[in-house]
N, CA, C and O atoms as CSV, one atom per row, in Angstrom:
chain,resi,resn,atom,element,x,y,z
A,1,MET,N,N,124.912,49.761,271.848
A,1,MET,CA,C,125.860,50.378,272.757
A,1,MET,C,C,125.265,51.626,273.387
A,1,MET,O,O,125.454,51.860,274.581
A,2,LEU,N,N,124.553,52.429,272.614
A,2,LEU,CA,C,123.967,53.644,273.154
A,2,LEU,C,C,122.655,53.327,273.851
A,2,LEU,O,O,121.792,52.643,273.300
A,3,GLU,N,N,122.517,53.830,275.064
A,3,GLU,CA,C,121.292,53.583,275.818
A,3,GLU,C,C,120.299,54.711,275.644
A,3,GLU,O,O,119.108,54.522,275.889
A,4,SER,N,N,120.756,55.879,275.228
A,4,SER,CA,C,119.860,57.003,275.026
A,4,SER,C,C,119.989,57.475,273.584
A,4,SER,O,O,120.790,56.950,272.811
A,5,MET,N,N,119.194,58.463,273.243
A,5,MET,CA,C,119.221,59.006,271.885
A,5,MET,C,C,120.359,60.005,271.700
A,5,MET,O,O,120.630,60.421,270.573
A,6,ASN,N,N,121.024,60.393,272.771
A,6,ASN,CA,C,122.109,61.366,272.683
A,6,ASN,C,C,123.451,60.675,272.833
A,6,ASN,O,O,123.672,59.925,273.784
A,7,MET,N,N,124.340,60.930,271.893
A,7,MET,CA,C,125.693,60.401,272.001
A,7,MET,C,C,126.514,61.385,272.813
A,7,MET,O,O,126.560,62.573,272.496
A,8,VAL,N,N,127.151,60.902,273.842
A,8,VAL,CA,C,127.990,61.752,274.687
A,8,VAL,C,C,129.457,61.417,274.425
A,8,VAL,O,O,129.771,60.467,273.709
A,9,LYS,N,N,130.329,62.197,275.004
A,9,LYS,CA,C,131.758,62.069,274.736
A,9,LYS,C,C,132.275,60.650,274.975
A,9,LYS,O,O,133.042,60.132,274.164
A,10,VAL,N,N,131.873,60.027,276.055
A,10,VAL,CA,C,132.364,58.672,276.341
A,10,VAL,C,C,131.884,57.679,275.282
A,10,VAL,O,O,132.583,56.706,274.999
A,11,ASP,N,N,130.720,57.900,274.697
A,11,ASP,CA,C,130.246,57.036,273.611
A,11,ASP,C,C,131.133,57.177,272.381
A,11,ASP,O,O,131.427,56.191,271.705
A,12,ILE,N,N,131.555,58.391,272.093
A,12,ILE,CA,C,132.456,58.628,270.963
A,12,ILE,C,C,133.788,57.939,271.217
A,12,ILE,O,O,134.349,57.312,270.319
A,13,ILE,N,N,134.292,58.056,272.438
A,13,ILE,CA,C,135.570,57.429,272.800
A,13,ILE,C,C,135.469,55.907,272.658
A,13,ILE,O,O,136.359,55.277,272.088
A,14,ARG,N,N,134.392,55.321,273.174
A,14,ARG,CA,C,134.219,53.859,273.092
A,14,ARG,C,C,134.047,53.391,271.643
A,14,ARG,O,O,134.557,52.337,271.264
A,15,THR,N,N,133.334,54.169,270.845
A,15,THR,CA,C,133.162,53.810,269.432
A,15,THR,C,C,134.500,53.840,268.711
A,15,THR,O,O,134.813,52.936,267.937
A,16,LEU,N,N,135.292,54.881,268.964
A,16,LEU,CA,C,136.629,54.969,268.369
A,16,LEU,C,C,137.491,53.790,268.825
A,16,LEU,O,O,138.208,53.194,268.022
A,17,GLU,N,N,137.419,53.461,270.100
A,17,GLU,CA,C,138.174,52.341,270.658
A,17,GLU,C,C,137.844,51.048,269.907
A,17,GLU,O,O,138.743,50.283,269.556
A,18,LEU,N,N,136.567,50.809,269.665
A,18,LEU,CA,C,136.149,49.572,269.003
A,18,LEU,C,C,136.439,49.568,267.502
A,18,LEU,O,O,136.892,48.559,266.962
A,19,LYS,N,N,136.180,50.689,266.828
A,19,LYS,CA,C,136.369,50.733,265.366
A,19,LYS,C,C,137.835,50.702,264.964
A,19,LYS,O,O,138.200,50.056,263.981
A,20,VAL,N,N,138.676,51.399,265.722
A,20,VAL,CA,C,140.095,51.488,265.362
A,20,VAL,C,C,140.925,50.451,266.133
A,20,VAL,O,O,142.097,50.227,265.831
A,21,GLN,N,N,140.300,49.836,267.118
A,21,GLN,CA,C,140.947,48.821,267.955
A,21,GLN,C,C,142.189,49.366,268.644
A,21,GLN,O,O,143.281,48.806,268.544
A,22,ILE,N,N,141.988,50.478,269.348
A,22,ILE,CA,C,143.052,51.030,270.187
A,22,ILE,C,C,142.516,51.106,271.613
A,22,ILE,O,O,141.301,51.132,271.812
A,23,PRO,N,N,143.397,51.142,272.604
A,23,PRO,CA,C,142.940,51.172,273.996
A,23,PRO,C,C,142.081,52.410,274.299
A,23,PRO,O,O,142.214,53.457,273.664
A,24,PHE,N,N,141.202,52.249,275.285
A,24,PHE,CA,C,140.299,53.324,275.684
A,24,PHE,C,C,141.087,54.593,276.011
A,24,PHE,O,O,140.680,55.685,275.615
A,25,GLY,N,N,142.190,54.470,276.715
A,25,GLY,CA,C,142.996,55.638,277.101
A,25,GLY,C,C,143.516,56.409,275.903
A,25,GLY,O,O,143.540,57.640,275.914
A,26,GLU,N,N,143.932,55.691,274.869
A,26,GLU,CA,C,144.411,56.355,273.653
A,26,GLU,C,C,143.265,57.021,272.911
A,26,GLU,O,O,143.416,58.125,272.388
A,27,SER,N,N,142.121,56.353,272.866
A,27,SER,CA,C,140.939,56.940,272.228
A,27,SER,C,C,140.544,58.226,272.948
A,27,SER,O,O,140.247,59.239,272.314
A,28,GLU,N,N,140.546,58.173,274.271
A,28,GLU,CA,C,140.194,59.352,275.071
A,28,GLU,C,C,141.173,60.492,274.813
A,28,GLU,O,O,140.766,61.646,274.678
A,29,LYS,N,N,142.456,60.172,274.744
A,29,LYS,CA,C,143.472,61.198,274.484
A,29,LYS,C,C,143.267,61.821,273.102
A,29,LYS,O,O,143.386,63.037,272.958
A,30,LEU,N,N,142.965,61.016,272.091
A,30,LEU,CA,C,142.729,61.529,270.737
A,30,LEU,C,C,141.530,62.472,270.697
A,30,LEU,O,O,141.608,63.556,270.120
A,31,ILE,N,N,140.422,62.058,271.309
A,31,ILE,CA,C,139.214,62.887,271.309
A,31,ILE,C,C,139.457,64.176,272.080
A,31,ILE,O,O,139.077,65.252,271.619
A,32,ASN,N,N,140.086,64.080,273.249
A,32,ASN,CA,C,140.372,65.289,274.043
A,32,ASN,C,C,141.303,66.241,273.295
A,32,ASN,O,O,141.133,67.458,273.366
A,33,THR,N,N,142.282,65.695,272.582
A,33,THR,CA,C,143.196,66.521,271.800
A,33,THR,C,C,142.458,67.220,270.669
A,33,THR,O,O,142.681,68.404,270.421
A,34,LEU,N,N,141.580,66.495,269.981
A,34,LEU,CA,C,140.787,67.089,268.905
A,34,LEU,C,C,139.908,68.217,269.446
A,34,LEU,O,O,139.857,69.298,268.858
A,35,ILE,N,N,139.226,67.977,270.546
A,35,ILE,CA,C,138.355,68.995,271.146
A,35,ILE,C,C,139.164,70.218,271.558
A,35,ILE,O,O,138.757,71.352,271.305
A,36,ASP,N,N,140.312,69.985,272.193
A,36,ASP,CA,C,141.169,71.109,272.611
A,36,ASP,C,C,141.667,71.908,271.413
A,36,ASP,O,O,141.729,73.136,271.463
A,37,LEU,N,N,142.021,71.214,270.341
A,37,LEU,CA,C,142.493,71.880,269.130
A,37,LEU,C,C,141.399,72.765,268.538
A,37,LEU,O,O,141.656,73.913,268.178
A,38,VAL,N,N,140.185,72.238,268.436
A,38,VAL,CA,C,139.067,73.022,267.905
A,38,VAL,C,C,138.813,74.234,268.794
A,38,VAL,O,O,138.650,75.346,268.291
A,39,LYS,N,N,138.777,74.030,270.116
A,39,LYS,CA,C,138.543,75.158,271.040
A,39,LYS,C,C,139.623,76.220,270.909
A,39,LYS,O,O,139.321,77.411,270.848
A,40,ASP,N,N,140.888,75.792,270.866
A,40,ASP,CA,C,142.003,76.741,270.764
A,40,ASP,C,C,141.926,77.562,269.483
A,40,ASP,O,O,142.128,78.776,269.508
A,41,LYS,N,N,141.636,76.905,268.369
A,41,LYS,CA,C,141.551,77.618,267.091
A,41,LYS,C,C,140.395,78.608,267.096
A,41,LYS,O,O,140.542,79.736,266.623
A,42,LEU,N,N,139.244,78.197,267.627
A,42,LEU,CA,C,138.098,79.101,267.695
A,42,LEU,C,C,138.392,80.300,268.589
A,42,LEU,O,O,138.049,81.431,268.243
A,43,MET,N,N,139.021,80.061,269.729
A,43,MET,CA,C,139.336,81.150,270.653
A,43,MET,C,C,140.347,82.130,270.055
A,43,MET,O,O,140.371,83.303,270.428
A,44,SER,N,N,141.175,81.655,269.133
A,44,SER,CA,C,142.151,82.552,268.508
A,44,SER,C,C,141.564,83.261,267.284
A,44,SER,O,O,142.268,83.998,266.592
A,45,GLY,N,N,140.271,83.035,267.020
A,45,GLY,CA,C,139.608,83.747,265.935
A,45,GLY,C,C,139.577,83.009,264.610
A,45,GLY,O,O,139.072,83.538,263.619
A,46,GLU,N,N,140.108,81.797,264.578
A,46,GLU,CA,C,140.108,81.019,263.338
A,46,GLU,C,C,138.858,80.149,263.274
A,46,GLU,O,O,138.304,79.766,264.305
A,47,SER,N,N,138.420,79.841,262.061
A,47,SER,CA,C,137.353,78.852,261.921
A,47,SER,C,C,138.012,77.490,261.725
A,47,SER,O,O,139.181,77.408,261.350
A,48,VAL,N,N,137.269,76.436,261.978
A,48,VAL,CA,C,137.788,75.077,261.830
A,48,VAL,C,C,136.905,74.364,260.816
A,48,VAL,O,O,135.701,74.209,261.022
A,49,MET,N,N,137.522,73.931,259.717
A,49,MET,CA,C,136.774,73.255,258.661
A,49,MET,C,C,137.259,71.816,258.541
A,49,MET,O,O,138.450,71.555,258.371
A,50,ILE,N,N,136.309,70.887,258.634
A,50,ILE,CA,C,136.609,69.471,258.483
A,50,ILE,C,C,135.910,69.025,257.192
A,50,ILE,O,O,134.683,68.941,257.134
A,51,SER,N,N,136.707,68.743,256.168
A,51,SER,CA,C,136.161,68.388,254.856
A,51,SER,C,C,135.187,67.227,254.967
A,51,SER,O,O,135.461,66.234,255.641
A,52,GLY,N,N,134.052,67.360,254.303
A,52,GLY,CA,C,133.043,66.321,254.318
A,52,GLY,C,C,132.171,66.335,255.560
A,52,GLY,O,O,131.224,65.554,255.656
A,53,PHE,N,N,132.475,67.219,256.523
A,53,PHE,CA,C,131.694,67.301,257.752
A,53,PHE,C,C,131.096,68.689,257.930
A,53,PHE,O,O,129.876,68.855,257.919
A,54,GLY,N,N,131.967,69.692,258.096
A,54,GLY,CA,C,131.440,71.035,258.250
A,54,GLY,C,C,132.453,72.015,258.812
A,54,GLY,O,O,133.632,71.698,258.972
A,55,ARG,N,N,131.962,73.223,259.111
A,55,ARG,CA,C,132.827,74.318,259.576
A,55,ARG,C,C,132.286,74.873,260.899
A,55,ARG,O,O,131.095,75.156,261.029
A,56,PHE,N,N,133.179,75.021,261.869
A,56,PHE,CA,C,132.875,75.644,263.147
A,56,PHE,C,C,133.413,77.065,263.116
A,56,PHE,O,O,134.535,77.300,262.666
A,57,GLU,N,N,132.613,78.015,263.595
A,57,GLU,CA,C,133.047,79.408,263.653
A,57,GLU,C,C,132.622,80.022,264.980
A,57,GLU,O,O,131.617,79.623,265.568
A,58,LEU,N,N,133.394,80.991,265.442
A,58,LEU,CA,C,133.041,81.771,266.615
A,58,LEU,C,C,132.543,83.116,266.111
A,58,LEU,O,O,133.256,83.814,265.390
A,59,LYS,N,N,131.322,83.484,266.488
A,59,LYS,CA,C,130.738,84.744,266.018
A,59,LYS,C,C,130.399,85.628,267.202
A,59,LYS,O,O,130.016,85.157,268.273
A,60,ASP,N,N,130.553,86.931,266.974
A,60,ASP,CA,C,130.153,87.907,267.981
A,60,ASP,C,C,128.728,88.350,267.682
A,60,ASP,O,O,128.407,88.712,266.550
A,61,LYS,N,N,127.880,88.319,268.694
A,61,LYS,CA,C,126.501,88.785,268.548
A,61,LYS,C,C,126.378,90.137,269.234
A,61,LYS,O,O,126.849,90.315,270.357
A,62,ALA,N,N,125.759,91.071,268.569
A,62,ALA,CA,C,125.583,92.423,269.107
A,62,ALA,C,C,124.500,92.413,270.193
A,62,ALA,O,O,123.640,91.533,270.211
A,63,PRO,N,N,124.551,93.396,271.093
A,63,PRO,CA,C,123.462,93.493,272.070
A,63,PRO,C,C,122.158,93.823,271.347
A,63,PRO,O,O,122.160,94.450,270.287
A,64,ARG,N,N,121.054,93.391,271.935
A,64,ARG,CA,C,119.760,93.645,271.303
A,64,ARG,C,C,118.673,93.662,272.367
A,64,ARG,O,O,118.884,93.235,273.502
A,65,SER,N,N,117.527,94.154,271.983
A,65,SER,CA,C,116.380,94.153,272.881
A,65,SER,C,C,115.651,92.837,272.751
A,65,SER,O,O,115.532,92.282,271.658
A,66,GLY,N,N,115.162,92.340,273.875
A,66,GLY,CA,C,114.381,91.112,273.883
A,66,GLY,C,C,113.119,91.314,274.692
A,66,GLY,O,O,112.999,92.287,275.437
A,67,ARG,N,N,112.185,90.403,274.548
A,67,ARG,CA,C,110.916,90.525,275.264
A,67,ARG,C,C,110.634,89.223,276.008
A,67,ARG,O,O,110.724,88.138,275.434
A,68,ASN,N,N,110.292,89.342,277.296
A,68,ASN,CA,C,109.871,88.190,278.075
A,68,ASN,C,C,108.481,87.792,277.576
A,68,ASN,O,O,107.550,88.594,277.656
A,69,PRO,N,N,108.321,86.558,277.059
A,69,PRO,CA,C,107.035,86.181,276.488
A,69,PRO,C,C,105.893,86.123,277.516
A,69,PRO,O,O,104.727,86.293,277.159
A,70,LYS,N,N,106.226,85.885,278.775
A,70,LYS,CA,C,105.168,85.819,279.803
A,70,LYS,C,C,104.697,87.200,280.226
A,70,LYS,O,O,103.498,87.472,280.286
A,71,THR,N,N,105.669,88.079,280.520
A,71,THR,CA,C,105.311,89.395,281.068
A,71,THR,C,C,105.261,90.478,280.004
A,71,THR,O,O,104.764,91.575,280.262
A,72,LYS,N,N,105.764,90.189,278.822
A,72,LYS,CA,C,105.861,91.142,277.710
A,72,LYS,C,C,106.833,92.286,278.015
A,72,LYS,O,O,106.892,93.271,277.278
A,73,GLU,N,N,107.589,92.150,279.098
A,73,GLU,CA,C,108.559,93.175,279.497
A,73,GLU,C,C,109.763,93.134,278.555
A,73,GLU,O,O,110.281,92.062,278.243
A,74,ILE,N,N,110.204,94.316,278.105
A,74,ILE,CA,C,111.364,94.426,277.218
A,74,ILE,C,C,112.619,94.569,278.080
A,74,ILE,O,O,112.634,95.313,279.060
A,75,HIS,N,N,113.661,93.849,277.701
A,75,HIS,CA,C,114.932,93.936,278.423
A,75,HIS,C,C,116.080,93.846,277.426
A,75,HIS,O,O,115.896,93.421,276.286
A,76,GLN,N,N,117.251,94.246,277.864
A,76,GLN,CA,C,118.439,94.257,277.018
A,76,GLN,C,C,119.151,92.913,277.108
A,76,GLN,O,O,119.418,92.425,278.206
A,77,ILE,N,N,119.459,92.314,275.964
A,77,ILE,CA,C,120.252,91.087,275.906
A,77,ILE,C,C,121.679,91.509,275.584
A,77,ILE,O,O,121.932,92.173,274.579
A,78,ASP,N,N,122.607,91.113,276.452
A,78,ASP,CA,C,124.003,91.518,276.312
A,78,ASP,C,C,124.657,90.937,275.059
A,78,ASP,O,O,124.212,89.929,274.512
A,79,ALA,N,N,125.725,91.603,274.625
A,79,ALA,CA,C,126.544,91.079,273.527
A,79,ALA,C,C,127.182,89.778,274.005
A,79,ALA,O,O,127.472,89.620,275.191
A,80,ARG,N,N,127.398,88.858,273.084
A,80,ARG,CA,C,128.002,87.587,273.478
A,80,ARG,C,C,128.675,86.946,272.269
A,80,ARG,O,O,128.493,87.374,271.130
A,81,ARG,N,N,129.450,85.917,272.551
A,81,ARG,CA,C,130.092,85.147,271.502
A,81,ARG,C,C,129.432,83.776,271.454
A,81,ARG,O,O,129.149,83.178,272.492
A,82,VAL,N,N,129.190,83.285,270.249
A,82,VAL,CA,C,128.565,81.970,270.081
A,82,VAL,C,C,129.346,81.158,269.055
A,82,VAL,O,O,129.944,81.706,268.128
A,83,VAL,N,N,129.329,79.855,269.238
A,83,VAL,CA,C,129.940,78.949,268.267
A,83,VAL,C,C,128.839,78.505,267.322
A,83,VAL,O,O,127.762,78.091,267.751
A,84,THR,N,N,129.122,78.596,266.030
A,84,THR,CA,C,128.162,78.138,265.026
A,84,THR,C,C,128.777,76.977,264.247
A,84,THR,O,O,129.997,76.859,264.130
A,85,PHE,N,N,127.908,76.136,263.725
A,85,PHE,CA,C,128.343,75.006,262.907
A,85,PHE,C,C,127.560,75.032,261.606
A,85,PHE,O,O,126.337,75.173,261.607
A,86,HIS,N,N,128.266,74.897,260.509
A,86,HIS,CA,C,127.655,74.843,259.179
A,86,HIS,C,C,128.056,73.517,258.542
A,86,HIS,O,O,129.233,73.319,258.243
A,87,PRO,N,N,127.113,72.607,258.327
A,87,PRO,CA,C,127.473,71.328,257.709
A,87,PRO,C,C,127.982,71.534,256.285
A,87,PRO,O,O,127.587,72.479,255.602
A,88,SER,N,N,128.862,70.640,255.850
A,88,SER,CA,C,129.383,70.729,254.485
A,88,SER,C,C,128.250,70.479,253.498
A,88,SER,O,O,127.251,69.838,253.823
A,89,ARG,N,N,128.425,70.992,252.304
A,89,ARG,CA,C,127.412,70.831,251.253
A,89,ARG,C,C,127.162,69.351,250.970
A,89,ARG,O,O,126.013,68.935,250.821
A,90,VAL,N,N,128.222,68.561,250.894
A,90,VAL,CA,C,128.098,67.130,250.593
A,90,VAL,C,C,127.303,66.424,251.693
A,90,VAL,O,O,126.396,65.644,251.403
A,91,TRP,N,N,127.643,66.697,252.943
A,91,TRP,CA,C,126.960,66.043,254.050
A,91,TRP,C,C,125.506,66.505,254.147
A,91,TRP,O,O,124.611,65.712,254.439
A,92,LYS,N,N,125.283,67.795,253.898
A,92,LYS,CA,C,123.922,68.331,253.938
A,92,LYS,C,C,123.062,67.628,252.884
A,92,LYS,O,O,121.915,67.275,253.156
A,93,GLU,N,N,123.608,67.425,251.693
A,93,GLU,CA,C,122.866,66.721,250.638
A,93,GLU,C,C,122.565,65.282,251.028
A,93,GLU,O,O,121.489,64.767,250.722
A,94,GLN,N,N,123.520,64.620,251.711
A,94,GLN,CA,C,123.294,63.261,252.182
A,94,GLN,C,C,122.183,63.231,253.221
A,94,GLN,O,O,121.345,62.329,253.211
A,95,LEU,N,N,122.172,64.207,254.113
A,95,LEU,CA,C,121.130,64.267,255.147
A,95,LEU,C,C,119.754,64.453,254.517
A,95,LEU,O,O,118.788,63.799,254.912
A,96,ILE,N,N,119.673,65.342,253.542
A,96,ILE,CA,C,118.401,65.632,252.892
A,96,ILE,C,C,117.900,64.411,252.128
A,96,ILE,O,O,116.714,64.086,252.187
A,97,SER,N,N,118.795,63.732,251.413
A,97,SER,CA,C,118.370,62.601,250.594
A,97,SER,C,C,118.073,61.357,251.427
A,97,SER,O,O,117.458,60.422,250.915
A,98,SER,N,N,118.489,61.316,252.692
A,98,SER,CA,C,118.238,60.139,253.531
A,98,SER,C,C,116.823,60.125,254.094
A,98,SER,O,O,116.413,59.129,254.690
A,99,ASN,N,N,116.068,61.207,253.918
A,99,ASN,CA,C,114.690,61.250,254.441
A,99,ASN,C,C,113.717,60.652,253.498
A,99,ASN,O,O,112.521,60.611,253.788
């Protein structure tokens, strides 16, 4: 089903459609609702933990100095917010043992 090495949102929707045997529109609505829920919780400052999968968190990064590797020029990198993902211990162990 996948033509490339990257799974995109529509691939997830189609996989859900086939595995659960629900219409594409319902699968799309479920995935969009899940994504919106995760985004809303992160934006409100909460982390999102999915047992057996992992935890999503929104972190604030402080401003810092950076260096352009080509010119060696130092410049200021602005403060920003980033989403981080930490896989669950169980899943991480499965990933490690599968190699």
